[in-house]
TORKOL-4160 file (C-alpha; in steps of 0.2 Angstrom, whole numbers, padded with zeros to 4 digits, m for minus):
470
<pt num="1" X="0361" Y="m0066" Z="0063"/>
<pt num="2" X="0345" Y="m0057" Z="0064"/>
<pt num="3" X="0328" Y="m0054" Z="0055"/>
<pt num="4" X="0323" Y="m0037" Z="0055"/>
<pt num="5" X="0322" Y="m0020" Z="0045"/>
<pt num="6" X="0329" Y="m0009" Z="0057"/>
<pt num="7" X="0347" Y="m0003" Z="0051"/>
<pt num="8" X="0358" Y="0007" Z="0060"/>
<pt num="9" X="0370" Y="0010" Z="0047"/>
<pt num="10" X="0373" Y="0005" Z="0029"/>
<pt num="11" X="0378" Y="m0015" Z="0025"/>
<pt num="12" X="0394" Y="m0016" Z="0013"/>
<pt num="13" X="0384" Y="m0029" Z="0002"/>
<pt num="14" X="0367" Y="m0034" Z="0002"/>
<pt num="15" X="0364" Y="m0049" Z="m0008"/>
<pt num="16" X="0345" Y="m0053" Z="m0015"/>
<pt num="17" X="0338" Y="m0071" Z="m0013"/>
<pt num="18" X="0342" Y="m0083" Z="m0002"/>
<pt num="19" X="0347" Y="m0099" Z="m0013"/>
<pt num="20" X="0362" Y="m0109" Z="m0015"/>
<pt num="21" X="0370" Y="m0092" Z="m0023"/>
<pt num="22" X="0364" Y="m0082" Z="m0013"/>
<pt num="23" X="0371" Y="m0089" Z="0004"/>
<pt num="24" X="0390" Y="m0091" Z="m0006"/>
<pt num="25" X="0388" Y="m0071" Z="m0011"/>
<pt num="26" X="0384" Y="m0069" Z="0007"/>
<pt num="27" X="0396" Y="m0081" Z="0014"/>
<pt num="28" X="0411" Y="m0075" Z="0004"/>
<pt num="29" X="0406" Y="m0057" Z="0008"/>
<pt num="30" X="0405" Y="m0061" Z="0025"/>
<pt num="31" X="0423" Y="m0072" Z="0027"/>
<pt num="32" X="0430" Y="m0056" Z="0018"/>
<pt num="33" X="0426" Y="m0046" Z="0032"/>
<pt num="34" X="0410" Y="m0037" Z="0026"/>
<pt num="35" X="0396" Y="m0034" Z="0034"/>
<pt num="36" X="0383" Y="m0043" Z="0024"/>
<pt num="37" X="0363" Y="m0043" Z="0022"/>
<pt num="38" X="0354" Y="m0057" Z="0016"/>
<pt num="39" X="0337" Y="m0054" Z="0008"/>
<pt num="40" X="0326" Y="m0066" Z="0007"/>
<pt num="41" X="0308" Y="m0072" Z="0003"/>
<pt num="42" X="0298" Y="m0089" Z="0004"/>
<pt num="43" X="0308" Y="m0105" Z="0010"/>
<pt num="44" X="0327" Y="m0104" Z="0013"/>
<pt num="45" X="0339" Y="m0112" Z="0000"/>
<pt num="46" X="0333" Y="m0109" Z="m0016"/>
<pt num="47" X="0327" Y="m0123" Z="m0029"/>
<pt num="48" X="0340" Y="m0135" Z="m0028"/>
<pt num="49" X="0336" Y="m0142" Z="m0010"/>
<pt num="50" X="0319" Y="m0137" Z="m0011"/>
<pt num="51" X="0311" Y="m0142" Z="m0027"/>
<pt num="52" X="0324" Y="m0148" Z="m0039"/>
<pt num="53" X="0341" Y="m0156" Z="m0039"/>
<pt num="54" X="0338" Y="m0165" Z="m0020"/>
<pt num="55" X="0321" Y="m0170" Z="m0022"/>
<pt num="56" X="0323" Y="m0176" Z="m0039"/>
<pt num="57" X="0337" Y="m0188" Z="m0037"/>
<pt num="58" X="0331" Y="m0197" Z="m0022"/>
<pt num="59" X="0315" Y="m0201" Z="m0030"/>
<pt num="60" X="0324" Y="m0206" Z="m0045"/>
<pt num="61" X="0336" Y="m0217" Z="m0034"/>
<pt num="62" X="0320" Y="m0225" Z="m0027"/>
<pt num="63" X="0312" Y="m0231" Z="m0043"/>
<pt num="64" X="0330" Y="m0236" Z="m0048"/>
<pt num="65" X="0327" Y="m0254" Z="m0036"/>
<pt num="66" X="0310" Y="m0255" Z="m0047"/>
<pt num="67" X="0322" Y="m0257" Z="m0063"/>
<pt num="68" X="0335" Y="m0265" Z="m0056"/>
<pt num="69" X="0322" Y="m0280" Z="m0048"/>
<pt num="70" X="0316" Y="m0281" Z="m0068"/>
<pt num="71" X="0333" Y="m0281" Z="m0073"/>
<pt num="72" X="0340" Y="m0295" Z="m0064"/>
<pt num="73" X="0333" Y="m0306" Z="m0078"/>
<pt num="74" X="0350" Y="m0303" Z="m0086"/>
<pt num="75" X="0359" Y="m0313" Z="m0075"/>
<pt num="76" X="0354" Y="m0333" Z="m0077"/>
<pt num="77" X="0347" Y="m0341" Z="m0060"/>
<pt num="78" X="0344" Y="m0324" Z="m0052"/>
<pt num="79" X="0324" Y="m0319" Z="m0050"/>
<pt num="80" X="0320" Y="m0303" Z="m0039"/>
<pt num="81" X="0303" Y="m0292" Z="m0038"/>
<pt num="82" X="0300" Y="m0274" Z="m0034"/>
<pt num="83" X="0284" Y="m0262" Z="m0031"/>
<pt num="84" X="0278" Y="m0247" Z="m0025"/>
<pt num="85" X="0268" Y="m0251" Z="m0009"/>
<pt num="86" X="0265" Y="m0233" Z="m0004"/>
<pt num="87" X="0270" Y="m0219" Z="m0013"/>
<pt num="88" X="0264" Y="m0206" Z="m0003"/>
<pt num="89" X="0277" Y="m0213" Z="0011"/>
<pt num="90" X="0290" Y="m0214" Z="m0002"/>
<pt num="91" X="0285" Y="m0194" Z="m0006"/>
<pt num="92" X="0287" Y="m0189" Z="0014"/>
<pt num="93" X="0304" Y="m0201" Z="0017"/>
<pt num="94" X="0308" Y="m0188" Z="0002"/>
<pt num="95" X="0305" Y="m0173" Z="0011"/>
<pt num="96" X="0311" Y="m0179" Z="0027"/>
<pt num="97" X="0326" Y="m0180" Z="0016"/>
<pt num="98" X="0324" Y="m0160" Z="0011"/>
<pt num="99" X="0319" Y="m0152" Z="0027"/>
<pt num="100" X="0337" Y="m0162" Z="0034"/>
<pt num="101" X="0347" Y="m0154" Z="0022"/>
<pt num="102" X="0337" Y="m0137" Z="0021"/>
<pt num="103" X="0342" Y="m0136" Z="0039"/>
<pt num="104" X="0361" Y="m0141" Z="0038"/>
<pt num="105" X="0367" Y="m0131" Z="0021"/>
<pt num="106" X="0355" Y="m0116" Z="0026"/>
<pt num="107" X="0347" Y="m0111" Z="0039"/>
<pt num="108" X="0359" Y="m0119" Z="0053"/>
<pt num="109" X="0373" Y="m0111" Z="0043"/>
<pt num="110" X="0369" Y="m0093" Z="0046"/>
<pt num="111" X="0371" Y="m0092" Z="0066"/>
<pt num="112" X="0389" Y="m0096" Z="0062"/>
<pt num="113" X="0390" Y="m0080" Z="0053"/>
<pt num="114" X="0390" Y="m0066" Z="0066"/>
<pt num="115" X="0393" Y="m0050" Z="0051"/>
<pt num="116" X="0376" Y="m0057" Z="0042"/>
<pt num="117" X="0360" Y="m0050" Z="0046"/>
<pt num="118" X="0344" Y="m0062" Z="0036"/>
<pt num="119" X="0332" Y="m0050" Z="0031"/>
<pt num="120" X="0314" Y="m0058" Z="0026"/>
<pt num="121" X="0306" Y="m0047" Z="0012"/>
<pt num="122" X="0304" Y="m0044" Z="m0005"/>
<pt num="123" X="0317" Y="m0030" Z="m0014"/>
<pt num="124" X="0316" Y="m0021" Z="m0028"/>
<pt num="125" X="0324" Y="m0006" Z="m0036"/>
<pt num="126" X="0310" Y="0011" Z="m0033"/>
<pt num="127" X="0310" Y="0020" Z="m0048"/>
<pt num="128" X="0326" Y="0031" Z="m0043"/>
<pt num="129" X="0337" Y="0014" Z="m0046"/>
<pt num="130" X="0339" Y="0015" Z="m0025"/>
<pt num="131" X="0337" Y="m0004" Z="m0019"/>
<pt num="132" X="0321" Y="m0007" Z="m0007"/>
<pt num="133" X="0315" Y="m0021" Z="0005"/>
<pt num="134" X="0295" Y="m0021" Z="0007"/>
<pt num="135" X="0293" Y="m0004" Z="0000"/>
<pt num="136" X="0307" Y="0003" Z="0011"/>
<pt num="137" X="0323" Y="0011" Z="0006"/>
<pt num="138" X="0336" Y="m0002" Z="0011"/>
<pt num="139" X="0354" Y="0004" Z="0014"/>
<pt num="140" X="0371" Y="m0004" Z="0005"/>
<pt num="141" X="0385" Y="0001" Z="m0002"/>
<pt num="142" X="0385" Y="m0014" Z="m0016"/>
<pt num="143" X="0373" Y="m0026" Z="m0021"/>
<pt num="144" X="0372" Y="m0045" Z="m0026"/>
<pt num="145" X="0356" Y="m0050" Z="m0036"/>
<pt num="146" X="0353" Y="m0071" Z="m0036"/>
<pt num="147" X="0336" Y="m0072" Z="m0036"/>
<pt num="148" X="0337" Y="m0090" Z="m0047"/>
<pt num="149" X="0323" Y="m0094" Z="m0060"/>
<pt num="150" X="0307" Y="m0102" Z="m0060"/>
<pt num="151" X="0298" Y="m0118" Z="m0072"/>
<pt num="152" X="0297" Y="m0110" Z="m0089"/>
<pt num="153" X="0277" Y="m0109" Z="m0095"/>
<pt num="154" X="0275" Y="m0110" Z="m0114"/>
<pt num="155" X="0263" Y="m0100" Z="m0122"/>
<pt num="156" X="0252" Y="m0113" Z="m0129"/>
<pt num="157" X="0233" Y="m0109" Z="m0128"/>
<pt num="158" X="0222" Y="m0117" Z="m0114"/>
<pt num="159" X="0239" Y="m0123" Z="m0104"/>
<pt num="160" X="0234" Y="m0113" Z="m0088"/>
<pt num="161" X="0218" Y="m0118" Z="m0089"/>
<pt num="162" X="0224" Y="m0135" Z="m0091"/>
<pt num="163" X="0230" Y="m0139" Z="m0072"/>
<pt num="164" X="0248" Y="m0143" Z="m0079"/>
<pt num="165" X="0262" Y="m0148" Z="m0069"/>
<pt num="166" X="0277" Y="m0142" Z="m0069"/>
<pt num="167" X="0294" Y="m0151" Z="m0060"/>
<pt num="168" X="0290" Y="m0142" Z="m0044"/>
<pt num="169" X="0273" Y="m0150" Z="m0040"/>
<pt num="170" X="0277" Y="m0169" Z="m0050"/>
<pt num="171" X="0290" Y="m0168" Z="m0036"/>
<pt num="172" X="0277" Y="m0166" Z="m0023"/>
<pt num="173" X="0262" Y="m0178" Z="m0031"/>
<pt num="174" X="0258" Y="m0191" Z="m0015"/>
<pt num="175" X="0245" Y="m0201" Z="m0028"/>
<pt num="176" X="0252" Y="m0206" Z="m0045"/>
<pt num="177" X="0243" Y="m0202" Z="m0060"/>
<pt num="178" X="0239" Y="m0214" Z="m0073"/>
<pt num="179" X="0246" Y="m0207" Z="m0085"/>
<pt num="180" X="0258" Y="m0195" Z="m0089"/>
<pt num="181" X="0262" Y="m0181" Z="m0104"/>
<pt num="182" X="0281" Y="m0172" Z="m0102"/>
<pt num="183" X="0283" Y="m0158" Z="m0112"/>
<pt num="184" X="0300" Y="m0156" Z="m0117"/>
<pt num="185" X="0313" Y="m0169" Z="m0119"/>
<pt num="186" X="0327" Y="m0157" Z="m0110"/>
<pt num="187" X="0337" Y="m0165" Z="m0094"/>
<pt num="188" X="0320" Y="m0159" Z="m0084"/>
<pt num="189" X="0309" Y="m0168" Z="m0097"/>
<pt num="190" X="0319" Y="m0182" Z="m0098"/>
<pt num="191" X="0323" Y="m0189" Z="m0079"/>
<pt num="192" X="0306" Y="m0184" Z="m0075"/>
<pt num="193" X="0298" Y="m0195" Z="m0089"/>
<pt num="194" X="0310" Y="m0210" Z="m0085"/>
<pt num="195" X="0307" Y="m0209" Z="m0064"/>
<pt num="196" X="0288" Y="m0210" Z="m0065"/>
<pt num="197" X="0287" Y="m0222" Z="m0082"/>
<pt num="198" X="0299" Y="m0232" Z="m0070"/>
<pt num="199" X="0283" Y="m0230" Z="m0053"/>
<pt num="200" X="0271" Y="m0236" Z="m0067"/>
<pt num="201" X="0263" Y="m0221" Z="m0074"/>
<pt num="202" X="0262" Y="m0223" Z="m0094"/>
<pt num="203" X="0274" Y="m0210" Z="m0101"/>
<pt num="204" X="0271" Y="m0200" Z="m0115"/>
<pt num="205" X="0288" Y="m0189" Z="m0120"/>
<pt num="206" X="0283" Y="m0175" Z="m0133"/>
<pt num="207" X="0297" Y="m0162" Z="m0139"/>
<pt num="208" X="0300" Y="m0152" Z="m0154"/>
<pt num="209" X="0320" Y="m0154" Z="m0153"/>
<pt num="210" X="0322" Y="m0173" Z="m0150"/>
<pt num="211" X="0328" Y="m0181" Z="m0133"/>
<pt num="212" X="0342" Y="m0170" Z="m0125"/>
<pt num="213" X="0345" Y="m0160" Z="m0141"/>
<pt num="214" X="0360" Y="m0153" Z="m0135"/>
<pt num="215" X="0370" Y="m0170" Z="m0132"/>
<pt num="216" X="0380" Y="m0178" Z="m0145"/>
<pt num="217" X="0367" Y="m0184" Z="m0156"/>
<pt num="218" X="0374" Y="m0201" Z="m0156"/>
<pt num="219" X="0372" Y="m0198" Z="m0138"/>
<pt num="220" X="0354" Y="m0194" Z="m0140"/>
<pt num="221" X="0349" Y="m0206" Z="m0152"/>
<pt num="222" X="0356" Y="m0220" Z="m0140"/>
<pt num="223" X="0345" Y="m0213" Z="m0126"/>
<pt num="224" X="0330" Y="m0211" Z="m0135"/>
<pt num="225" X="0331" Y="m0229" Z="m0140"/>
<pt num="226" X="0334" Y="m0235" Z="m0122"/>
<pt num="227" X="0319" Y="m0223" Z="m0115"/>
<pt num="228" X="0306" Y="m0232" Z="m0127"/>
<pt num="229" X="0314" Y="m0251" Z="m0123"/>
<pt num="230" X="0306" Y="m0246" Z="m0105"/>
<pt num="231" X="0290" Y="m0243" Z="m0112"/>
<pt num="232" X="0290" Y="m0221" Z="m0113"/>
<pt num="233" X="0282" Y="m0215" Z="m0129"/>
<pt num="234" X="0293" Y="m0202" Z="m0138"/>
<pt num="235" X="0285" Y="m0190" Z="m0150"/>
<pt num="236" X="0293" Y="m0176" Z="m0161"/>
<pt num="237" X="0281" Y="m0162" Z="m0164"/>
<pt num="238" X="0284" Y="m0149" Z="m0175"/>
<pt num="239" X="0275" Y="m0135" Z="m0164"/>
<pt num="240" X="0259" Y="m0135" Z="m0151"/>
<pt num="241" X="0242" Y="m0129" Z="m0156"/>
<pt num="242" X="0232" Y="m0128" Z="m0140"/>
<pt num="243" X="0228" Y="m0140" Z="m0125"/>
<pt num="244" X="0211" Y="m0144" Z="m0118"/>
<pt num="245" X="0203" Y="m0153" Z="m0102"/>
<pt num="246" X="0192" Y="m0163" Z="m0103"/>
<pt num="247" X="0184" Y="m0170" Z="m0087"/>
<pt num="248" X="0199" Y="m0181" Z="m0081"/>
<pt num="249" X="0211" Y="m0179" Z="m0098"/>
<pt num="250" X="0219" Y="m0167" Z="m0103"/>
<pt num="251" X="0224" Y="m0168" Z="m0124"/>
<pt num="252" X="0239" Y="m0158" Z="m0131"/>
<pt num="253" X="0237" Y="m0156" Z="m0151"/>
<pt num="254" X="0251" Y="m0152" Z="m0162"/>
<pt num="255" X="0253" Y="m0140" Z="m0176"/>
<pt num="256" X="0256" Y="m0155" Z="m0188"/>
<pt num="257" X="0239" Y="m0164" Z="m0183"/>
<pt num="258" X="0246" Y="m0176" Z="m0170"/>
<pt num="259" X="0236" Y="m0177" Z="m0153"/>
<pt num="260" X="0240" Y="m0184" Z="m0136"/>
<pt num="261" X="0228" Y="m0188" Z="m0122"/>
<pt num="262" X="0234" Y="m0191" Z="m0103"/>
<pt num="263" X="0226" Y="m0188" Z="m0085"/>
<pt num="264" X="0240" Y="m0175" Z="m0081"/>
<pt num="265" X="0253" Y="m0165" Z="m0090"/>
<pt num="266" X="0269" Y="m0160" Z="m0085"/>
<pt num="267" X="0277" Y="m0144" Z="m0091"/>
<pt num="268" X="0299" Y="m0148" Z="m0093"/>
<pt num="269" X="0299" Y="m0135" Z="m0106"/>
<pt num="270" X="0316" Y="m0125" Z="m0094"/>
<pt num="271" X="0319" Y="m0112" Z="m0082"/>
<pt num="272" X="0316" Y="m0093" Z="m0086"/>
<pt num="273" X="0326" Y="m0080" Z="m0073"/>
<pt num="274" X="0316" Y="m0073" Z="m0059"/>
<pt num="275" X="0323" Y="m0054" Z="m0065"/>
<pt num="276" X="0303" Y="m0047" Z="m0068"/>
<pt num="277" X="0297" Y="m0038" Z="m0053"/>
<pt num="278" X="0314" Y="m0030" Z="m0047"/>
<pt num="279" X="0313" Y="m0014" Z="m0059"/>
<pt num="280" X="0329" Y="m0016" Z="m0064"/>
<pt num="281" X="0326" Y="m0004" Z="m0080"/>
<pt num="282" X="0327" Y="0010" Z="m0066"/>
<pt num="283" X="0344" Y="0005" Z="m0061"/>
<pt num="284" X="0350" Y="0004" Z="m0077"/>
<pt num="285" X="0354" Y="m0017" Z="m0078"/>
<pt num="286" X="0350" Y="m0024" Z="m0095"/>
<pt num="287" X="0345" Y="m0041" Z="m0096"/>
<pt num="288" X="0342" Y="m0053" Z="m0111"/>
<pt num="289" X="0330" Y="m0059" Z="m0122"/>
<pt num="290" X="0324" Y="m0072" Z="m0110"/>
<pt num="291" X="0324" Y="m0062" Z="m0096"/>
<pt num="292" X="0344" Y="m0064" Z="m0090"/>
<pt num="293" X="0355" Y="m0051" Z="m0081"/>
<pt num="294" X="0367" Y="m0047" Z="m0091"/>
<pt num="295" X="0384" Y="m0048" Z="m0084"/>
<pt num="296" X="0401" Y="m0045" Z="m0090"/>
<pt num="297" X="0417" Y="m0058" Z="m0086"/>
<pt num="298" X="0419" Y="m0051" Z="m0067"/>
<pt num="299" X="0399" Y="m0053" Z="m0063"/>
<pt num="300" X="0395" Y="m0034" Z="m0063"/>
<pt num="301" X="0381" Y="m0027" Z="m0072"/>
<pt num="302" X="0378" Y="m0012" Z="m0081"/>
<pt num="303" X="0377" Y="m0004" Z="m0063"/>
<pt num="304" X="0393" Y="m0004" Z="m0057"/>
<pt num="305" X="0385" Y="m0005" Z="m0039"/>
<pt num="306" X="0377" Y="m0024" Z="m0044"/>
<pt num="307" X="0384" Y="m0038" Z="m0048"/>
<pt num="308" X="0373" Y="m0055" Z="m0054"/>
<pt num="309" X="0375" Y="m0074" Z="m0049"/>
<pt num="310" X="0367" Y="m0089" Z="m0053"/>
<pt num="311" X="0351" Y="m0096" Z="m0063"/>
<pt num="312" X="0346" Y="m0076" Z="m0064"/>
<pt num="313" X="0359" Y="m0073" Z="m0079"/>
<pt num="314" X="0352" Y="m0087" Z="m0089"/>
<pt num="315" X="0366" Y="m0097" Z="m0090"/>
<pt num="316" X="0376" Y="m0113" Z="m0085"/>
<pt num="317" X="0359" Y="m0117" Z="m0074"/>
<pt num="318" X="0367" Y="m0128" Z="m0063"/>
<pt num="319" X="0369" Y="m0126" Z="m0042"/>
<pt num="320" X="0388" Y="m0127" Z="m0043"/>
<pt num="321" X="0388" Y="m0113" Z="m0057"/>
<pt num="322" X="0378" Y="m0103" Z="m0047"/>
<pt num="323" X="0390" Y="m0105" Z="m0031"/>
<pt num="324" X="0406" Y="m0102" Z="m0040"/>
<pt num="325" X="0399" Y="m0087" Z="m0049"/>
<pt num="326" X="0392" Y="m0080" Z="m0034"/>
<pt num="327" X="0409" Y="m0082" Z="m0024"/>
<pt num="328" X="0418" Y="m0071" Z="m0038"/>
<pt num="329" X="0403" Y="m0060" Z="m0038"/>
<pt num="330" X="0406" Y="m0055" Z="m0019"/>
<pt num="331" X="0424" Y="m0056" Z="m0019"/>
<pt num="332" X="0423" Y="m0045" Z="m0033"/>
<pt num="333" X="0411" Y="m0032" Z="m0025"/>
<pt num="334" X="0419" Y="m0031" Z="m0007"/>
<pt num="335" X="0438" Y="m0033" Z="m0011"/>
<pt num="336" X="0438" Y="m0024" Z="m0026"/>
<pt num="337" X="0446" Y="m0041" Z="m0035"/>
<pt num="338" X="0443" Y="m0044" Z="m0054"/>
<pt num="339" X="0438" Y="m0062" Z="m0055"/>
<pt num="340" X="0434" Y="m0070" Z="m0071"/>
<pt num="341" X="0417" Y="m0083" Z="m0073"/>
<pt num="342" X="0428" Y="m0096" Z="m0081"/>
<pt num="343" X="0415" Y="m0112" Z="m0089"/>
<pt num="344" X="0428" Y="m0119" Z="m0101"/>
<pt num="345" X="0429" Y="m0135" Z="m0094"/>
<pt num="346" X="0410" Y="m0136" Z="m0081"/>
<pt num="347" X="0403" Y="m0151" Z="m0080"/>
<pt num="348" X="0384" Y="m0157" Z="m0083"/>
<pt num="349" X="0375" Y="m0172" Z="m0079"/>
<pt num="350" X="0358" Y="m0179" Z="m0083"/>
<pt num="351" X="0351" Y="m0191" Z="m0070"/>
<pt num="352" X="0344" Y="m0204" Z="m0082"/>
<pt num="353" X="0347" Y="m0223" Z="m0083"/>
<pt num="354" X="0360" Y="m0224" Z="m0092"/>
<pt num="355" X="0366" Y="m0205" Z="m0085"/>
<pt num="356" X="0372" Y="m0192" Z="m0097"/>
<pt num="357" X="0387" Y="m0182" Z="m0093"/>
<pt num="358" X="0399" Y="m0171" Z="m0104"/>
<pt num="359" X="0412" Y="m0158" Z="m0102"/>
<pt num="360" X="0420" Y="m0145" Z="m0114"/>
<pt num="361" X="0416" Y="m0144" Z="m0134"/>
<pt num="362" X="0403" Y="m0156" Z="m0143"/>
<pt num="363" X="0410" Y="m0161" Z="m0160"/>
<pt num="364" X="0397" Y="m0147" Z="m0168"/>
<pt num="365" X="0402" Y="m0134" Z="m0156"/>
<pt num="366" X="0421" Y="m0138" Z="m0158"/>
<pt num="367" X="0420" Y="m0134" Z="m0179"/>
<pt num="368" X="0411" Y="m0121" Z="m0176"/>
<pt num="369" X="0424" Y="m0111" Z="m0167"/>
<pt num="370" X="0437" Y="m0118" Z="m0182"/>
<pt num="371" X="0444" Y="m0132" Z="m0173"/>
<pt num="372" X="0451" Y="m0146" Z="m0184"/>
<pt num="373" X="0442" Y="m0159" Z="m0176"/>
<pt num="374" X="0444" Y="m0179" Z="m0175"/>
<pt num="375" X="0435" Y="m0187" Z="m0165"/>
<pt num="376" X="0432" Y="m0205" Z="m0154"/>
<pt num="377" X="0414" Y="m0216" Z="m0151"/>
<pt num="378" X="0419" Y="m0231" Z="m0141"/>
<pt num="379" X="0403" Y="m0240" Z="m0138"/>
<pt num="380" X="0400" Y="m0248" Z="m0122"/>
<pt num="381" X="0402" Y="m0267" Z="m0123"/>
<pt num="382" X="0420" Y="m0263" Z="m0128"/>
<pt num="383" X="0422" Y="m0258" Z="m0107"/>
<pt num="384" X="0425" Y="m0274" Z="m0099"/>
<pt num="385" X="0415" Y="m0266" Z="m0082"/>
<pt num="386" X="0399" Y="m0266" Z="m0094"/>
<pt num="387" X="0401" Y="m0283" Z="m0099"/>
<pt num="388" X="0404" Y="m0289" Z="m0081"/>
<pt num="389" X="0390" Y="m0279" Z="m0076"/>
<pt num="390" X="0379" Y="m0286" Z="m0091"/>
<pt num="391" X="0373" Y="m0270" Z="m0096"/>
<pt num="392" X="0380" Y="m0262" Z="m0109"/>
<pt num="393" X="0367" Y="m0248" Z="m0114"/>
<pt num="394" X="0381" Y="m0233" Z="m0120"/>
<pt num="395" X="0394" Y="m0225" Z="m0127"/>
<pt num="396" X="0410" Y="m0213" Z="m0124"/>
<pt num="397" X="0412" Y="m0199" Z="m0136"/>
<pt num="398" X="0430" Y="m0188" Z="m0133"/>
<pt num="399" X="0434" Y="m0173" Z="m0147"/>
<pt num="400" X="0451" Y="m0167" Z="m0151"/>
<pt num="401" X="0461" Y="m0156" Z="m0160"/>
<pt num="402" X="0468" Y="m0166" Z="m0175"/>
<pt num="403" X="0486" Y="m0159" Z="m0176"/>
<pt num="404" X="0489" Y="m0156" Z="m0159"/>
<pt num="405" X="0478" Y="m0173" Z="m0152"/>
<pt num="406" X="0473" Y="m0160" Z="m0137"/>
<pt num="407" X="0458" Y="m0165" Z="m0131"/>
<pt num="408" X="0443" Y="m0152" Z="m0134"/>
<pt num="409" X="0429" Y="m0162" Z="m0125"/>
<pt num="410" X="0419" Y="m0176" Z="m0119"/>
<pt num="411" X="0402" Y="m0185" Z="m0117"/>
<pt num="412" X="0398" Y="m0201" Z="m0106"/>
<pt num="413" X="0382" Y="m0211" Z="m0109"/>
<pt num="414" X="0383" Y="m0224" Z="m0096"/>
<pt num="415" X="0376" Y="m0233" Z="m0079"/>
<pt num="416" X="0387" Y="m0225" Z="m0068"/>
<pt num="417" X="0393" Y="m0213" Z="m0079"/>
<pt num="418" X="0392" Y="m0197" Z="m0070"/>
<pt num="419" X="0405" Y="m0202" Z="m0059"/>
<pt num="420" X="0420" Y="m0203" Z="m0072"/>
<pt num="421" X="0414" Y="m0186" Z="m0080"/>
<pt num="422" X="0428" Y="m0177" Z="m0067"/>
<pt num="423" X="0441" Y="m0187" Z="m0074"/>
<pt num="424" X="0437" Y="m0180" Z="m0090"/>
<pt num="425" X="0436" Y="m0164" Z="m0084"/>
<pt num="426" X="0453" Y="m0164" Z="m0076"/>
<pt num="427" X="0460" Y="m0171" Z="m0092"/>
<pt num="428" X="0455" Y="m0154" Z="m0102"/>
<pt num="429" X="0459" Y="m0143" Z="m0087"/>
<pt num="430" X="0479" Y="m0151" Z="m0087"/>
<pt num="431" X="0479" Y="m0149" Z="m0107"/>
<pt num="432" X="0480" Y="m0167" Z="m0111"/>
<pt num="433" X="0479" Y="m0174" Z="m0127"/>
<pt num="434" X="0472" Y="m0191" Z="m0130"/>
<pt num="435" X="0487" Y="m0200" Z="m0132"/>
<pt num="436" X="0493" Y="m0195" Z="m0114"/>
<pt num="437" X="0474" Y="m0200" Z="m0108"/>
<pt num="438" X="0476" Y="m0214" Z="m0115"/>
<pt num="439" X="0492" Y="m0217" Z="m0107"/>
<pt num="440" X="0485" Y="m0213" Z="m0092"/>
<pt num="441" X="0484" Y="m0229" Z="m0078"/>
<pt num="442" X="0465" Y="m0232" Z="m0073"/>
<pt num="443" X="0458" Y="m0246" Z="m0062"/>
<pt num="444" X="0450" Y="m0260" Z="m0074"/>
<pt num="445" X="0433" Y="m0266" Z="m0070"/>
<pt num="446" X="0427" Y="m0248" Z="m0069"/>
<pt num="447" X="0419" Y="m0237" Z="m0082"/>
<pt num="448" X="0431" Y="m0222" Z="m0079"/>
<pt num="449" X="0443" Y="m0234" Z="m0089"/>
<pt num="450" X="0432" Y="m0233" Z="m0103"/>
<pt num="451" X="0438" Y="m0215" Z="m0106"/>
<pt num="452" X="0457" Y="m0221" Z="m0107"/>
<pt num="453" X="0451" Y="m0233" Z="m0122"/>
<pt num="454" X="0441" Y="m0221" Z="m0130"/>
<pt num="455" X="0457" Y="m0211" Z="m0131"/>
<pt num="456" X="0466" Y="m0225" Z="m0136"/>
<pt num="457" X="0454" Y="m0228" Z="m0148"/>
<pt num="458" X="0459" Y="m0213" Z="m0158"/>
<pt num="459" X="0472" Y="m0224" Z="m0167"/>
<pt num="460" X="0472" Y="m0243" Z="m0160"/>
<pt num="461" X="0458" Y="m0255" Z="m0160"/>
<pt num="462" X="0455" Y="m0261" Z="m0143"/>
<pt num="463" X="0448" Y="m0276" Z="m0148"/>
<pt num="464" X="0465" Y="m0282" Z="m0152"/>
<pt num="465" X="0471" Y="m0277" Z="m0135"/>
<pt num="466" X="0471" Y="m0288" Z="m0120"/>
<pt num="467" X="0461" Y="m0282" Z="m0105"/>
<pt num="468" X="0472" Y="m0269" Z="m0097"/>
<pt num="469" X="0485" Y="m0267" Z="m0110"/>
<pt num="470" X="0490" Y="m0251" Z="m0117"/>
């Protein structure tokens, strides 16, 4: 590994971006025998380890203890109490984890690959379409762009002057605000709203499309009630008119006349690709309306020597899909392969409580695709694990083709539900019918058993079955 701008010969592959996708592409190409330049700016590791998945999930787990203590009253004869004594210490511990994982999974990995050179610098194409680093021509035969994404800034008058937080800054606050407006109720907004509410912040969650609008409506509606039960104020608006800061408060006014006020405002309105500033047009590389780099199924751009992967493509913005796509891009670039990106059985998870997880087609997507659809919706109070835990928040919904009974999709809303979605992934990948899933042996008193029961519910009344029957 080196960190230099002196190059004796052209690289086989230049990977632009040193996050999860960049590392995946660089390592894959190096293992295929290519000489690779990994070009990055700032902190190694990208969004996930530094400002996204790792810090948010660590803090979500931290405040779960507060909730579980309050929830202990579900069991007679049990009393428990938990409270925050030093939020700054909690944040410091989170940061130690981030630094440890950044070192173990990124910085310490590079020296293990002799044919990867790390180049610290800013890459872009010049007006002739050639790759440059800090303005100097950079010799490479092929390129993978993996520059990631950043928090979206909505075009609301006054938001730039309001000192609004984004997800990155919110996860670095060492002092908690008394109140917080969260703008956007997608997965980032939901996770952070619940995190701060459980930490004792008065939270208002404001959105135009409702809670988790991409999820099944049964899931969204149920989660909305659970968040409300925890004291989170939920508001649906038609649009945003302006944001104003008055002293120690920020006020959000909606186009329908509603207004909301809190100490801080958190933007959670999605993420945008880091494609601007690369001068892509000069290299003949196309982007979509949101700035995502357009690729074909093999991750190749309109420029035949350039591939792209990860969040910068604007699709499937999950770290595991970034790494997967980057691996394909690298193999196709340096080994002249033609591997195709396939997200048909891509699992996704929202780390709310209850957790939300899904795979495959929703009911609406399946119908739009022309399928004759049947569905099964099983409330969690039909799952023995939930009854024993005295926590029946949630449901499981399965979608299948009516004639063939082949499973098309699944969504789970349940405490610990995220760890069960992989069973549904494998069922879809194997092309199972709901009858075959319902006949699969699963352990009793587990959340995943709910998938078996939901599959049986297509044609049976599970209330009429004894435990473990079927």
